[in-house]
C-alpha positions in Angstrom: 9.7 -4.1 88.3 8.5 -1.3 90.3 8.6 2.4 89.7 12.0 2.6 91.5 13.8 0.4 89.0 16.8 1.9 87.3 16.4 3.0 83.7 17.8 0.6 81.1 21.0 1.8 79.5 21.2 1.9 75.7 24.0 -0.3 74.3 26.8 1.8 72.9 29.2 1.3 70.1 32.1 0.9 72.5 33.7 4.3 71.9 31.0 6.8 72.5 29.6 5.0 75.6 32.9 5.4 77.4 32.5 7.9 80.3 36.1 8.1 81.4 39.4 7.5 79.7 40.0 3.9 80.9 38.7 2.0 78.0 39.7 4.4 75.3 43.4 3.7 75.9 42.7 0.0 75.8 40.9 0.4 72.5 43.8 2.4 71.1 46.2 -0.4 72.2 44.0 -2.9 70.4 44.0 -0.7 67.2 47.8 -0.4 67.4 48.1 -4.2 67.9 45.8 -4.8 64.9 47.8 -2.4 62.8 51.0 -4.2 63.8 49.5 -7.6 62.8 48.3 -6.1 59.5 51.8 -4.7 58.6 53.6 -7.8 59.8 51.2 -10.1 57.9 51.5 -8.0 54.7 55.3 -8.2 55.0 55.3 -11.9 55.4 52.9 -12.4 52.5 54.9 -10.3 50.1 58.2 -11.9 51.2 56.7 -15.4 50.7 55.4 -14.5 47.2 58.7 -13.0 46.2 60.6 -16.2 47.4 58.1 -18.5 45.6 58.7 -16.5 42.3 62.5 -16.4 42.9 62.7 -20.1 43.5 60.0 -21.2 41.0 62.0 -24.1 39.4 62.5 -25.6 42.9 58.9 -25.0 43.8 57.8 -27.0 40.6 60.2 -29.8 41.6 58.7 -29.8 45.1 55.2 -30.2 43.6 56.3 -32.9 41.2 57.9 -34.8 44.1 54.8 -34.4 46.2 52.6 -35.7 43.4 54.9 -38.6 42.8 54.8 -39.6 46.5 51.0 -39.4 46.6 50.7 -41.5 43.4 53.2 -44.1 44.8 51.3 -44.4 48.1 48.0 -44.7 46.3 49.4 -47.5 44.1 50.6 -49.2 47.3 47.2 -49.0 48.9 45.5 -50.3 45.7 47.9 -53.3 45.5 47.2 -54.0 49.2 43.5 -53.9 48.6 43.8 -56.3 45.6 45.8 -58.8 47.6 43.1 -59.1 50.3 
């Protein structure tokens, strides 16, 4: 590099290094999008938890059925291995 090389720019944090308004509006859009996802995700999480608690006996039945199917398939595999 010679003496006429341009000076190296310092990396910025994204907001303070913006010279004109182009990227700031994009960053605000991303912040609004993130806030929307945060609110939407929170609503889905709370709704899911409320429904699990409201339908708790059915949830327990579902778990019992799932455990029963896994045990039945495991028994089938063990019997198939013993036969060979």
